[in-house]
C-alpha positions as CSV (number, residue, x, y, z in Angstrom):
1,M,0.0,0.0,0.0
2,A,1.5,3.4,-0.9
3,S,0.4,6.9,-1.8
4,A,0.6,8.7,-5.1
5,S,3.7,10.3,-3.7
6,Q,4.9,12.1,-0.6
7,S,2.4,14.4,1.0
8,F,2.7,17.9,-0.4
9,R,5.1,20.3,1.3
10,D,2.9,21.6,4.1
11,G,1.8,18.2,5.0
12,C,5.3,16.8,5.0
13,R,6.5,19.7,7.2
14,D,3.7,19.1,9.8
15,F,4.5,15.4,9.8
16,R,8.2,16.0,10.4
17,N,7.3,18.2,13.4
18,L,5.9,15.2,15.2
19,S,8.4,14.1,17.8
20,R,10.6,11.1,17.3
21,R,9.4,9.7,20.6
22,A,5.7,9.9,19.4
23,A,6.6,8.0,16.2
24,L,8.5,5.3,18.1
25,Q,5.7,4.9,20.6
26,T,3.1,4.2,17.9
27,G,5.1,2.5,15.1
28,G,8.0,1.0,16.9
29,L,5.9,-0.7,19.5
30,F,4.5,-2.9,16.7
31,G,7.5,-3.4,14.6
32,L,5.7,-2.1,11.5
33,T,5.7,1.0,9.3
34,L,2.1,0.9,7.9
35,P,0.9,3.9,10.1
36,A,3.7,6.1,8.8
37,M,3.0,5.0,5.2
38,L,-0.7,5.9,5.6
39,Q,0.2,9.2,7.2
40,Q,2.6,10.1,4.3
41,Q,-0.2,9.2,1.9
42,S,-2.4,11.9,3.5
43,L,-2.2,15.3,2.0
44,S,-1.8,16.5,5.3
45,A,-23.5,17.7,7.3
46,A,-26.3,16.9,5.8
47,E,-28.7,14.1,6.2
48,D,-28.0,10.9,4.3
49,L,-31.2,10.0,2.5
50,A,-32.9,6.7,3.0
51,G,-32.4,4.1,0.3
52,G,-30.2,4.4,-2.8
53,A,-27.0,2.8,-3.7
54,K,-24.6,1.9,-0.9
55,S,-21.3,2.2,-2.8
56,C,-19.6,3.5,-5.9
57,I,-17.0,2.1,-8.2
58,I,-15.3,4.6,-10.5
59,L,-13.5,3.3,-13.6
60,Y,-11.3,6.2,-14.5
61,C,-9.7,6.4,-18.0
62,W,-6.8,8.8,-17.3
63,G,-5.8,10.6,-20.5
64,G,-9.2,10.9,-21.9
65,Q,-11.0,8.0,-23.7
66,S,-11.9,8.7,-27.4
67,H,-15.7,9.1,-27.3
68,I,-16.0,9.1,-31.0
69,D,-14.3,5.7,-31.3
70,T,-16.2,4.0,-28.4
71,W,-19.6,5.3,-27.3
72,D,-20.5,8.0,-29.8
73,L,-19.4,6.9,-33.3
74,K,-20.3,9.1,-36.3
75,P,-20.4,6.8,-39.3
76,K,-21.7,9.5,-41.7
77,A,-18.9,12.0,-40.9
78,P,-16.0,12.5,-43.3
79,D,-13.2,10.0,-43.1
80,S,-11.0,12.6,-41.4
81,I,-13.3,12.5,-38.5
82,R,-15.1,9.1,-38.3
83,G,-12.0,7.0,-38.4
84,P,-11.8,3.3,-39.4
85,F,-14.0,1.9,-36.6
86,N,-17.6,0.8,-37.3
87,P,-20.6,1.0,-35.0
88,V,-22.3,-2.2,-33.9
89,S,-25.8,-3.0,-32.5
90,T,-26.2,-3.5,-28.8
91,S,-28.7,-5.4,-26.7
92,V,-31.0,-2.4,-26.9
93,P,-32.6,-1.7,-30.4
94,G,-31.5,1.7,-31.7
95,I,-28.4,2.0,-29.6
96,Q,-25.0,1.4,-31.2
97,V,-21.5,1.6,-29.9
98,G,-18.0,1.0,-31.3
99,E,-17.1,-2.4,-32.6
100,H,-14.2,-2.8,-30.2
101,I,-16.3,-2.9,-27.0
102,P,-18.5,-5.9,-28.0
103,K,-18.9,-7.2,-24.5
104,L,-20.2,-3.9,-23.1
105,A,-22.5,-3.8,-26.2
106,T,-24.3,-6.8,-24.8
107,L,-24.9,-5.0,-21.5
108,A,-26.4,-1.9,-23.1
109,D,-29.7,-2.7,-21.2
110,K,-27.8,-2.0,-18.0
111,L,-26.1,1.2,-19.1
112,A,-27.1,4.9,-19.2
113,I,-24.8,6.5,-21.8
114,I,-24.5,10.3,-21.5
115,R,-23.3,11.6,-24.9
116,S,-23.6,15.3,-24.1
117,M,-20.9,15.8,-21.5
118,T,-19.0,19.0,-21.8
119,H,-16.5,21.3,-20.1
120,T,-13.9,23.8,-21.4
121,D,-10.5,22.8,-20.1
122,S,-8.1,20.7,-22.2
123,A,-5.3,20.1,-19.7
124,H,-5.3,16.6,-18.1
125,G,-5.1,17.6,-14.5
126,R,-7.7,20.4,-14.9
127,G,-10.1,18.2,-16.8
128,M,-9.7,15.5,-14.1
129,Y,-10.3,18.2,-11.4
130,W,-13.5,19.3,-13.1
131,N,-14.9,15.7,-13.5
132,M,-13.8,14.5,-10.1
133,T,-15.0,17.5,-8.1
134,G,-17.9,18.8,-10.2
135,H,-16.3,22.3,-10.1
136,K,-14.3,24.5,-12.4
137,P,-10.6,24.1,-11.6
138,P,-8.7,26.9,-9.8
139,T,-7.2,29.7,-11.9
140,D,-4.0,30.0,-9.9
141,R,-2.5,26.8,-11.2
142,S,-2.2,25.4,-14.7
143,G,-1.6,22.0,-16.3
144,N,-1.6,19.0,-13.9
145,I,-2.6,21.0,-10.8
146,P,-0.7,20.4,-7.5
147,P,-3.1,19.9,-4.6
148,K,-3.9,22.3,-1.8
149,R,-6.1,21.9,1.2
150,S,-8.3,24.7,-0.2
151,D,-9.2,22.6,-3.2
152,W,-12.7,21.1,-3.6
153,P,-12.6,17.5,-2.4
154,G,-12.8,14.7,-5.0
155,L,-15.9,12.6,-5.6
156,P,-14.7,9.7,-3.4
157,A,-14.1,12.1,-0.5
158,M,-17.5,13.7,-0.8
159,I,-19.3,10.4,-1.1
160,S,-17.5,8.9,1.9
161,H,-18.2,12.1,4.0
162,F,-21.9,11.0,4.0
163,R,-21.2,7.4,4.9
164,D,-20.8,6.0,8.4
165,F,-17.1,5.4,9.2
166,Q,-16.3,1.8,10.1
167,P,-13.2,1.1,12.1
168,G,-10.5,-0.5,9.9
169,V,-12.4,0.2,6.7
170,P,-10.9,2.9,4.5
171,R,-13.3,5.6,3.4
172,S,-12.1,5.3,-0.2
173,I,-9.4,3.3,-2.0
174,R,-7.7,4.0,-5.4
175,L,-6.0,1.2,-7.2
176,P,-3.9,-0.3,-8.8
177,Y,-1.6,2.8,-8.7
178,P,-1.7,6.6,-8.2
179,M,-3.4,8.8,-10.7
180,V,-0.1,9.7,-12.4
181,D,2.5,7.1,-11.8
182,N,5.5,9.4,-11.8
183,G,5.2,11.2,-8.5
184,T,3.0,14.0,-9.7
185,L,0.3,15.0,-7.3
186,Q,-3.1,15.8,-8.6
187,A,-5.6,18.3,-7.2
188,G,-9.2,17.2,-7.2
189,E,-8.8,13.5,-6.2
190,Y,-7.9,14.0,-2.5
191,G,-9.8,15.1,0.5
192,G,-9.3,18.8,-0.3
193,F,-10.9,21.1,2.3
194,L,-12.6,18.1,4.0
195,G,-9.1,17.2,5.4
196,G,-6.6,14.4,5.2
197,A,-8.9,11.9,6.8
198,Y,-10.7,11.8,3.5
199,D,-7.7,11.3,1.3
200,P,-7.9,7.9,-0.5
201,I,-5.8,4.9,0.5
202,V,-3.8,4.0,-2.6
203,V,-3.1,0.4,-3.3
204,K,-0.1,0.2,-5.6
205,T,1.3,-2.8,-7.4
206,P,5.0,-3.6,-7.3
207,K,7.1,-2.3,-10.2
208,G,7.3,-4.6,-13.1
209,S,4.0,-6.3,-12.5
210,A,1.9,-3.9,-14.6
211,Y,0.5,-5.9,-17.5
212,G,-0.4,-9.4,-16.6
213,G,0.3,-8.8,-12.9
214,R,-0.7,-11.6,-10.6
215,S,-3.6,-11.2,-8.1
216,R,-1.3,-11.2,-5.1
217,D,0.5,-8.2,-6.6
218,L,-2.5,-6.0,-5.7
219,G,-1.3,-4.7,-2.4
220,S,-1.9,-7.6,0.0
221,P,1.7,-8.1,1.3
222,V,1.6,-4.8,3.2
223,L,-1.3,-6.1,5.3
224,N,1.0,-8.6,6.9
225,L,2.2,-8.2,10.5
226,A,5.9,-7.9,11.2
227,P,7.8,-11.2,11.5
228,G,7.3,-12.9,14.8
229,I,4.1,-11.0,15.8
230,D,0.9,-13.0,15.5
231,R,-2.6,-11.5,15.9
232,D,-3.0,-12.3,19.6
233,R,0.3,-10.7,20.4
234,F,-0.6,-7.8,18.2
235,R,-3.8,-7.2,20.1
236,R,-2.0,-7.3,23.4
237,R,0.5,-4.8,22.3
238,R,-2.3,-2.5,21.0
239,S,-3.9,-2.7,24.4
240,L,-0.6,-1.7,26.0
241,L,-0.4,1.2,23.6
242,D,-3.8,2.5,24.7
243,Q,-2.5,2.6,28.3
244,V,0.9,4.3,27.7
245,E,0.2,6.4,24.7
246,S,1.8,9.8,24.9
247,S,-0.4,12.9,25.1
248,A,1.7,14.3,22.2
249,L,-0.6,12.5,19.9
250,R,-4.0,12.9,21.4
251,P,-5.5,16.1,22.9
252,D,-3.4,18.9,21.4
253,G,-5.6,19.0,18.3
254,S,-2.9,19.9,15.8
255,T,-3.5,19.0,12.1
256,A,-0.4,16.7,12.1
257,A,-1.5,14.9,15.3
258,R,-5.1,14.4,14.2
259,S,-4.0,13.1,10.7
260,Y,-1.3,10.8,12.2
261,V,-3.7,9.3,14.7
262,H,-6.4,8.8,12.1
263,F,-4.1,6.8,9.8
264,R,-2.4,5.0,12.7
265,D,-5.7,3.8,14.0
266,L,-6.8,2.9,10.5
267,A,-3.6,0.9,10.0
268,L,-4.0,-1.0,13.3
269,N,-7.6,-1.8,12.6
270,M,-6.9,-3.0,9.1
271,L,-4.2,-5.3,10.4
272,V,-6.6,-7.2,12.6
273,S,-9.7,-7.0,10.4
274,D,-10.5,-10.4,8.9
275,R,-13.0,-8.7,6.5
276,I,-10.4,-6.4,5.0
277,Q,-7.7,-9.0,4.9
278,Q,-9.9,-11.4,3.1
279,A,-11.1,-8.8,0.7
280,F,-7.6,-8.1,-0.5
281,D,-6.9,-11.8,-1.0
282,L,-7.9,-12.6,-4.5
283,D,-6.8,-16.2,-4.1
284,N,-10.2,-16.7,-2.4
285,E,-11.8,-16.3,-5.8
286,T,-12.3,-19.2,-8.2
287,P,-10.2,-19.5,-11.3
288,Q,-13.4,-19.1,-13.3
289,V,-14.2,-15.7,-11.8
290,K,-10.6,-14.5,-12.2
291,A,-10.6,-15.6,-15.8
292,M,-13.9,-13.8,-16.4
293,Y,-12.3,-10.5,-15.3
294,G,-9.1,-11.2,-17.3
295,E,-5.7,-12.2,-16.1
296,H,-4.4,-8.6,-16.4
297,L,-4.1,-5.7,-14.0
298,G,-7.2,-4.0,-15.3
299,G,-9.4,-7.1,-14.7
300,Q,-7.9,-8.1,-11.4
301,S,-8.3,-4.5,-10.2
302,C,-12.0,-4.5,-11.1
303,L,-12.4,-7.8,-9.2
304,L,-10.6,-6.4,-6.2
305,A,-12.9,-3.3,-6.4
306,R,-16.0,-5.6,-6.2
307,R,-14.5,-7.4,-3.2
308,L,-13.7,-4.1,-1.4
309,V,-17.2,-2.6,-1.7
310,E,-18.5,-6.0,-0.4
311,A,-16.3,-5.5,2.6
312,G,-17.8,-2.1,3.2
313,V,-15.5,0.4,1.4
314,P,-17.9,3.2,0.2
315,V,-15.9,4.2,-2.9
316,V,-13.3,2.4,-5.0
317,Q,-11.6,4.1,-7.9
318,V,-9.9,1.9,-10.5
319,L,-7.4,3.5,-12.9
320,M,-8.3,1.8,-16.1
321,S,-5.3,1.4,-18.4
322,A,-3.9,-1.5,-20.3
323,S,-0.9,-1.3,-18.1
324,D,0.9,1.3,-16.0
325,L,0.1,4.9,-16.7
326,N,3.3,6.8,-17.4
327,G,5.8,4.2,-16.6
328,G,6.7,3.5,-20.2
329,K,5.8,-0.2,-20.2
330,G,2.2,0.0,-21.1
331,D,-0.5,2.2,-22.6
332,H,-2.9,4.9,-21.5
333,W,-5.8,6.8,-23.1
334,D,-3.8,9.9,-24.1
335,T,-3.7,8.8,-27.7
336,H,-2.1,11.7,-29.6
337,G,-0.5,9.2,-31.9
338,D,-1.5,5.8,-33.4
339,N,-4.9,6.2,-31.7
340,F,-6.7,3.4,-33.6
341,N,-4.1,0.6,-33.2
342,R,-3.6,1.5,-29.5
343,L,-7.4,1.4,-28.9
344,K,-8.0,-1.8,-30.9
345,D,-5.0,-3.8,-29.8
346,R,-4.3,-2.7,-26.2
347,L,-6.7,-0.4,-24.5
348,L,-10.2,-1.4,-25.4
349,P,-9.8,-5.2,-25.0
350,V,-8.8,-4.7,-21.4
351,F,-11.4,-2.0,-20.7
352,D,-14.2,-4.0,-22.4
353,R,-13.5,-7.3,-20.7
354,S,-12.9,-5.8,-17.2
355,A,-15.9,-3.4,-17.2
356,F,-18.2,-6.1,-18.6
357,A,-17.1,-8.6,-15.9
358,L,-17.6,-6.1,-13.1
359,I,-21.1,-5.2,-14.1
360,S,-22.1,-8.8,-14.9
361,D,-20.6,-10.1,-11.7
362,L,-22.4,-7.4,-9.6
363,E,-25.7,-8.3,-11.3
364,Q,-25.3,-12.0,-10.8
365,R,-24.6,-11.5,-7.1
366,G,-27.6,-9.3,-6.7
367,Q,-25.4,-6.2,-5.9
368,L,-25.8,-4.0,-9.0
369,D,-28.7,-2.0,-7.6
370,E,-26.7,-1.1,-4.5
371,T,-23.5,-0.4,-6.4
372,L,-23.2,2.6,-8.8
373,V,-20.6,2.1,-11.5
374,L,-19.2,5.2,-13.2
375,M,-17.0,5.2,-16.4
376,I,-15.3,8.5,-17.1
377,G,-12.0,10.2,-17.9
378,D,-10.5,13.7,-18.2
379,F,-12.4,14.6,-21.5
380,G,-12.9,13.2,-25.0
381,R,-10.6,13.4,-28.0
382,T,-10.7,15.7,-31.0
383,P,-13.1,14.7,-33.8
384,K,-10.5,15.6,-36.4
385,I,-7.7,13.0,-36.7
386,N,-4.2,14.6,-36.6
387,G,-1.2,13.9,-38.8
388,G,0.0,11.1,-36.5
389,A,-3.2,9.1,-36.8
390,G,-4.1,10.3,-33.3
391,R,-6.7,12.4,-31.6
392,D,-5.8,15.2,-29.2
393,H,-7.4,16.6,-26.0
394,Y,-11.0,17.7,-26.4
395,P,-13.2,18.7,-23.5
396,F,-16.1,20.2,-25.5
397,S,-17.8,16.9,-26.1
398,Y,-17.3,13.5,-24.4
399,T,-19.2,10.6,-22.9
400,A,-19.8,9.3,-19.4
401,V,-21.5,6.0,-18.7
402,L,-23.4,4.9,-15.5
403,A,-24.6,1.5,-14.5
404,G,-26.4,0.1,-11.4
405,G,-27.3,2.1,-8.4
406,G,-30.9,2.5,-9.4
407,I,-30.0,4.0,-12.8
408,R,-32.3,2.8,-15.5
409,G,-30.3,1.0,-18.2
410,G,-30.9,0.9,-21.9
411,Q,-30.9,4.6,-22.4
412,V,-28.9,7.4,-24.1
413,Y,-29.0,10.8,-22.5
414,G,-28.3,13.8,-24.8
415,R,-26.8,13.9,-28.2
416,S,-23.7,15.4,-29.7
417,D,-23.6,17.1,-33.1
418,A,-22.8,15.4,-36.5
419,H,-19.1,15.4,-35.7
420,A,-19.2,14.7,-32.0
421,A,-17.7,18.1,-31.5
422,H,-20.4,19.8,-29.2
423,P,-23.6,18.8,-27.5
424,H,-26.5,19.1,-29.8
425,S,-29.1,18.6,-27.1
426,L,-29.3,18.2,-23.3
427,A,-25.8,19.4,-22.6
428,C,-24.5,18.0,-19.3
429,G,-21.7,19.5,-17.2
430,P,-19.7,17.7,-14.6
431,H,-21.8,19.4,-11.9
432,D,-25.0,17.8,-13.3
433,L,-23.2,14.4,-13.4
434,H,-22.3,14.8,-9.8
435,A,-25.8,15.7,-8.8
436,T,-27.0,12.5,-10.5
437,I,-24.3,10.4,-8.7
438,F,-25.2,11.9,-5.3
439,T,-28.9,11.3,-6.0
440,A,-28.2,7.6,-6.9
441,L,-26.3,7.2,-3.7
442,G,-29.1,8.7,-1.6
443,I,-27.3,11.9,-0.9
444,R,-29.0,15.2,-1.4
445,P,-27.1,17.3,-4.0
446,D,-27.9,20.4,-2.1
447,A,-26.5,19.1,1.2
448,Q,-23.9,21.3,2.9
449,I,-20.3,20.5,3.5
450,F,-17.9,22.8,5.4
451,D,-14.4,23.8,4.3
452,N,-11.3,24.2,6.5
453,L,-12.5,27.7,7.5
454,N,-15.9,26.3,8.5
455,R,-17.6,28.0,5.6
456,P,-20.6,26.1,4.2
457,H,-20.8,25.0,0.6
458,M,-23.6,23.2,-1.3
459,L,-22.4,19.8,-2.3
460,S,-23.4,20.2,-6.0
461,V,-24.8,23.2,-8.0
462,G,-26.0,20.8,-10.7
463,Q,-29.3,19.2,-11.5
464,A,-29.7,15.5,-11.4
465,L,-30.4,13.9,-14.8
466,P,-33.7,12.0,-15.2
467,L,-32.0,8.6,-15.5
468,F,-33.9,6.8,-12.7
């Protein structure tokens, strides 16, 4: 288990200000480093409505999936726009999708396809911020925005804020790696002004296990106790800690102390939680189920996401790529060059199989109505094909897809124009998508949340789409 990178500068400075004795009393007593790892990963209400979905799984396509080659093909457009892919019929008469997501085509009766998504920022980090927070990105930073505690919290943080906290169960988890796998922090996917307790736990695979990684590569080794310490001995030591714990960590109320205590307690509870340990152990699944998801990182990550929401994690975000993101060994959705071969040969087979397996498995287990699945990325890709047979960043028109969580399947909301360049009808901004997601989860979109200065904010300024 590891974070996207070190906490940003202020968080790191606060963490270093904790005394060495305090760190030794909490971490050294157990012979493990998990509390410190969780602390480093930190970037240092209204009524929950009855009913609705209990959890959310976000399949995030970093880089921006090409909507015009997957969900919103334009076969009558000029060749310079339409590309070589053909539309295919789905399980719902009148709805067609791209030929390279054939498995998902058979599940169209479970999907709500929003073809009129739009925002106006073409930078990856800023597009991600807009889609993950439902708010326009800040103007004081450009490109891939470094995070601040004044930022809007990401979707996982906002959802988990309205869920009861269960000891030993993370509020949200992101896997199988950080959003950008090169140490770049991203605003909009952490706890923001809700605080470090709402930052996601990031389960990261070991280097070199990207494409075709085995199930045991998905984070489970870090849930092991230190050598020579069994669970009974661990519980006795924890009891001792409660008796001798230094006041340096409890009543002073500092940001560093509160954050450290939160992640330390979470770490200790996770280490003795049979439910969480079992959820991470994919060896408990049958070979048939593993094969259905696909013996690759995307598939096994989706399988783990299903197991984690079953264990009570409110939100799991899966970074959907054929391999690692920016590590140079795989592929991602930023298809400026060779768009069609990359989609056909690498990206879409993994995405199609993994997403299909997740939705099908949830349905077969009777869990689809209580689990909302969201498929989204930064933005779409340019309708016009560039000179390198690629498509560039394009936020003005793209597609998001919802399934489960009470969403009525077999429908398309909105329509783009003849070239998939702009919404033609029923334009939908990220704020409207967020209002829809909150509604599906039984959370009032107009609920209040409070920032780090105790100022109230309405959760969403959008209008829920009529997808139910």
